[in-house]
C-alpha positions as CSV (number, residue, x, y, z in Angstrom):
1,M,-28.2,38.6,87.9
2,K,-26.8,40.2,91.1
3,N,-24.3,43.1,90.6
4,A,-25.1,43.3,86.9
5,P,-22.7,45.5,85.1
6,I,-24.0,48.9,84.0
7,D,-21.3,50.0,81.6
8,P,-22.4,48.9,78.1
9,K,-18.8,48.0,77.2
10,D,-18.5,45.7,80.2
11,L,-22.0,44.3,79.5
12,N,-21.1,43.5,76.0
13,T,-17.8,41.8,77.0
14,I,-19.5,39.6,79.6
15,R,-22.3,38.6,77.2
16,Q,-19.8,37.5,74.6
17,V,-17.7,35.5,77.1
18,L,-20.8,33.7,78.5
19,T,-22.1,33.0,75.0
20,S,-18.7,31.6,73.9
21,F,-18.6,29.3,77.0
22,R,-22.2,28.2,76.4
23,T,-21.4,27.3,72.8
24,Q,-18.4,25.2,73.8
25,I,-20.5,23.4,76.5
26,C,-23.2,22.6,73.9
27,G,-20.6,21.1,71.5
28,A,-19.1,19.0,74.3
29,A,-22.5,17.8,75.5
30,D,-23.2,16.4,72.0
31,T,-20.2,14.2,72.0
32,L,-20.2,13.0,75.7
33,G,-22.1,10.0,77.1
34,E,-23.8,9.7,80.4
35,P,-23.4,10.7,83.2
36,W,-21.2,13.5,81.8
37,K,-23.7,14.5,79.1
38,G,-26.3,15.3,81.8
39,Q,-23.9,17.4,83.8
40,F,-22.9,19.5,80.8
41,V,-26.6,20.0,79.9
42,A,-27.2,21.3,83.4
43,L,-24.2,23.5,83.1
44,K,-25.6,24.9,79.8
45,G,-28.8,25.7,81.7
46,D,-26.8,27.8,84.2
47,Y,-25.3,29.8,81.5
48,D,-28.7,30.3,79.9
49,K,-29.9,31.8,83.2
50,M,-26.9,34.1,83.5
51,L,-27.4,35.3,80.0
52,S,-31.1,35.9,80.5
53,G,-30.3,37.9,83.7
54,L,-28.1,40.4,81.9
55,P,-29.8,43.7,81.4
56,P,-30.4,44.8,77.8
57,T,-27.8,46.9,76.1
58,D,-28.3,50.3,74.5
59,Q,-27.7,48.9,71.0
60,V,-30.2,49.5,68.2
61,P,-32.6,46.6,67.4
62,A,-30.7,45.9,64.1
63,A,-27.4,45.5,66.0
64,L,-29.1,43.2,68.6
65,E,-30.5,41.0,65.8
66,A,-27.1,40.8,64.1
67,N,-25.5,39.8,67.3
68,S,-28.1,37.1,67.8
69,H,-27.5,35.8,64.3
70,L,-23.8,35.7,64.9
71,S,-24.3,33.8,68.1
72,C,-26.5,31.3,66.3
73,L,-23.8,30.9,63.6
74,H,-21.1,30.3,66.2
75,A,-23.3,27.6,67.9
76,A,-24.0,26.0,64.5
77,L,-20.2,25.8,63.7
78,A,-19.5,24.3,67.1
79,S,-22.3,21.7,66.5
80,A,-20.8,20.9,63.1
81,T,-17.4,20.3,64.7
82,S,-19.0,17.9,67.2
83,L,-20.8,16.1,64.4
84,S,-17.6,15.7,62.5
85,V,-16.0,14.1,65.5
86,M,-18.9,11.7,65.9
87,M,-18.7,10.8,62.2
88,G,-15.0,10.1,62.5
89,S,-15.7,7.8,65.4
90,A,-18.4,5.9,63.5
91,M,-16.2,5.4,60.4
92,A,-13.4,4.1,62.6
93,S,-15.8,1.6,64.1
94,L,-16.9,0.4,60.7
95,A,-13.2,0.1,59.6
96,A,-12.5,-2.0,62.6
97,A,-15.5,-4.2,62.0
98,S,-14.5,-4.8,58.3
99,T,-11.1,-6.2,59.4
100,G,-12.9,-9.0,61.2
101,S,-15.8,-11.0,60.1
102,G,-17.0,-8.3,57.8
103,Q,-14.0,-8.7,55.5
104,G,-15.1,-12.3,54.7
105,S,-18.6,-11.3,54.0
106,A,-17.4,-8.5,51.6
107,Q,-15.3,-11.0,49.7
108,A,-18.1,-13.5,49.4
109,P,-19.9,-11.9,46.4
110,A,-16.6,-11.8,44.4
111,A,-15.9,-15.4,45.2
112,Q,-19.4,-16.4,44.1
113,L,-19.0,-14.5,40.8
114,A,-15.7,-16.1,40.1
115,S,-17.2,-19.5,40.7
116,A,-20.1,-18.8,38.4
117,V,-17.8,-17.7,35.6
118,S,-15.6,-20.8,36.0
119,A,-18.7,-23.0,35.8
120,E,-19.9,-21.3,32.6
121,I,-16.5,-21.7,31.0
122,E,-16.5,-25.4,31.8
123,K,-20.0,-25.7,30.4
124,Q,-19.0,-24.2,27.1
125,I,-15.9,-26.3,26.9
126,A,-18.0,-29.4,27.3
127,A,-20.4,-28.1,24.6
128,G,-17.6,-27.6,22.2
129,T,-17.9,-23.9,21.8
130,L,-14.7,-23.2,23.7
131,F,-11.4,-25.1,23.9
132,K,-8.9,-25.4,26.7
133,A,-5.6,-23.6,26.1
134,E,-3.6,-26.8,25.8
135,G,-6.0,-28.2,23.1
136,V,-6.1,-25.1,20.8
137,E,-3.0,-26.1,18.8
138,V,-4.3,-29.6,18.3
139,K,-7.6,-28.2,17.0
140,I,-5.8,-25.8,14.7
141,A,-3.6,-28.6,13.2
142,E,-6.7,-30.8,12.7
143,R,-8.5,-28.0,10.8
144,I,-5.5,-27.3,8.7
145,R,-5.3,-31.0,7.8
146,T,-9.0,-31.1,6.8
147,G,-8.6,-27.9,4.7
148,D,-10.8,-25.6,6.9
149,L,-7.8,-23.4,7.7
150,V,-4.7,-22.5,5.7
151,A,-1.2,-22.5,7.3
152,K,0.5,-19.2,7.7
153,E,3.3,-20.2,5.4
154,T,0.9,-21.2,2.7
155,C,-1.1,-18.0,3.0
156,T,2.1,-16.0,2.6
157,Q,2.9,-18.0,-0.5
158,F,-0.5,-17.4,-2.0
159,C,-0.3,-13.6,-1.3
160,S,3.1,-13.4,-2.9
161,A,1.9,-15.4,-6.0
162,A,-1.2,-13.1,-6.2
163,K,1.0,-10.0,-6.1
164,D,3.3,-11.4,-8.9
165,L,0.3,-12.3,-11.0
166,G,-1.2,-8.9,-10.6
167,L,2.0,-7.2,-11.6
168,A,2.4,-9.5,-14.6
169,E,-1.2,-8.9,-15.7
170,G,-0.8,-5.2,-15.2
171,E,2.4,-5.1,-17.2
172,K,0.8,-7.2,-20.0
173,K,-2.2,-4.8,-20.2
174,V,0.0,-1.7,-20.5
175,R,2.1,-3.3,-23.2
176,E,-1.0,-4.3,-25.1
177,E,-2.4,-0.8,-24.9
178,I,0.9,0.6,-26.1
179,A,1.1,-1.9,-29.0
180,A,-2.6,-1.1,-29.9
181,S,-1.9,2.6,-29.9
182,A,1.1,2.1,-32.1
183,V,-0.9,0.0,-34.6
184,R,-3.7,2.5,-34.6
185,Q,-1.3,5.4,-35.3
186,S,0.4,3.4,-38.1
187,L,-3.0,2.7,-39.7
188,I,-4.0,6.4,-39.5
189,S,-0.7,7.4,-41.1
190,T,-1.2,4.9,-43.9
191,R,-4.7,6.1,-44.6
192,K,-3.6,9.8,-44.6
193,A,-1.2,8.9,-47.4
194,E,-4.1,7.2,-49.3
195,L,-6.2,10.4,-48.9
196,Q,-3.4,12.5,-50.3
197,T,-3.1,10.1,-53.3
198,C,-6.8,10.3,-54.1
199,G,-6.9,14.1,-53.6
200,L,-9.1,14.2,-50.5
201,P,-8.4,16.6,-47.6
202,I,-6.7,15.3,-44.4
203,P,-9.0,15.5,-41.3
204,D,-7.9,17.5,-38.2
205,A,-6.2,15.8,-35.4
206,R,-9.4,15.7,-33.3
207,L,-11.2,14.1,-36.3
208,E,-8.6,11.7,-37.4
209,G,-10.3,8.9,-35.4
210,V,-12.4,8.3,-38.6
211,L,-9.3,6.9,-40.2
212,A,-8.8,4.2,-37.6
213,G,-11.9,2.2,-38.3
214,T,-12.2,-1.0,-40.3
215,G,-11.7,-1.1,-44.0
216,E,-15.5,-0.9,-44.6
217,E,-15.8,2.1,-42.2
218,F,-12.9,3.9,-43.9
219,T,-14.4,3.3,-47.4
220,A,-17.8,4.6,-46.2
221,A,-16.1,7.7,-44.7
222,Q,-14.3,8.4,-48.0
223,A,-17.5,8.1,-49.9
224,L,-19.2,10.5,-47.5
225,A,-16.4,13.1,-47.8
226,Q,-16.5,13.0,-51.6
227,S,-20.3,13.4,-51.6
228,R,-20.1,16.4,-49.3
229,I,-17.5,18.1,-51.5
230,A,-19.6,17.4,-54.6
231,A,-22.7,18.8,-52.9
232,L,-20.9,22.0,-52.1
233,Q,-19.6,22.3,-55.6
234,Q,-23.2,21.9,-57.0
235,R,-24.3,24.8,-54.7
236,G,-21.5,27.0,-55.8
237,V,-18.9,26.5,-53.1
238,A,-15.4,25.5,-54.3
239,L,-13.0,24.2,-51.7
240,N,-9.4,23.5,-52.4
241,S,-8.2,20.2,-50.8
242,N,-5.3,22.1,-49.2
243,S,-7.6,24.6,-47.5
244,P,-8.1,24.2,-43.8
245,L,-11.8,24.5,-44.4
246,A,-11.8,21.4,-46.6
247,A,-11.0,19.2,-43.5
248,K,-14.5,20.0,-42.2
249,V,-15.9,17.5,-44.6
250,W,-15.1,14.9,-42.0
251,L,-17.3,16.5,-39.3
252,P,-20.1,14.6,-37.7
253,E,-23.5,15.0,-39.4
254,E,-25.0,17.6,-37.1
255,Q,-21.9,19.8,-37.1
256,W,-21.6,19.3,-40.9
257,Q,-25.0,20.7,-41.5
258,V,-24.2,23.9,-39.6
259,F,-20.9,24.2,-41.5
260,E,-22.5,23.5,-44.9
261,S,-25.2,26.2,-44.4
262,L,-22.5,28.8,-43.4
263,A,-20.3,27.8,-46.3
264,V,-23.1,28.1,-48.8
265,E,-24.1,31.5,-47.4
266,T,-20.6,33.1,-47.1
267,L,-18.3,31.3,-49.5
268,K,-20.5,30.8,-52.5
269,G,-18.4,31.1,-55.6
270,A,-14.9,31.0,-54.0
271,D,-12.8,29.8,-51.1
272,P,-11.7,33.0,-49.2
273,L,-8.5,31.3,-48.2
274,V,-7.7,30.7,-51.9
275,T,-9.3,33.6,-53.8
276,S,-11.2,36.6,-52.4
277,A,-15.0,36.4,-52.6
278,T,-16.3,39.0,-55.1
279,P,-19.1,41.1,-53.6
280,A,-22.2,41.7,-55.6
281,A,-22.4,44.9,-57.6
282,G,-23.0,47.8,-55.1
283,G,-23.5,45.3,-52.2
284,P,-21.5,44.9,-49.0
285,P,-18.5,42.5,-49.0
286,R,-19.2,38.9,-48.1
287,V,-18.3,37.5,-44.6
288,M,-15.3,35.2,-44.7
289,V,-15.2,32.0,-42.5
290,C,-11.7,31.3,-41.3
């Protein structure tokens, strides 16, 4: 370049201006058509020559490389702008085409699908798997007449009747349970009185179920209680019928065996709730079962 600047500041300013112009020319050349495109390409070549004719600056290599990278970035951004403009033009062209004959071709698949669905519906109606809307009520009435379906009013009546029946049966069951409980309690009270008459102990509340059995079961339970009392007496254990321990004669067999062994061991000779057990001469006092 003739009359090239010598001052580094001027040189740097001129280089930046030429580079900026060159970048804008490149972006314009990408969007122009012939013959303007060729003219802008030739103009870009002139700027390349001017830039190459500039003397080197006194910058360090790292600064020169950074400046080169920034110039490339600027050119890339300008190219991106031009590409965006080109893409906008292409999309506008496609939109214009779709408003013409393209719109009909885009709607063609939808029309074909609707036609295929309609044909399938007609086919199933003919086969009897579907019914037309105006014939549904007739079909429902026919199936109600033949008994395949139940009318809504009839269904409501059936539900109401079932509810009333359930309430009645539930009430009857509860009343029967209450009556049975009353009869059972009356029977237990009667048999407690019989036990008092014959001098047998009254069972605890948790054992009084033995008094609610049949006549044969109650007679067998009485005999068992009497035999247990007699067996204890033979082994030296005397229980008063009014003693709380006497009610244990109504225990189930396994529990009775445990109680019997303890009673024989600790109460032999007396009931500690009636008279105190007398310890052996010089021996420790006996354990009392309460």
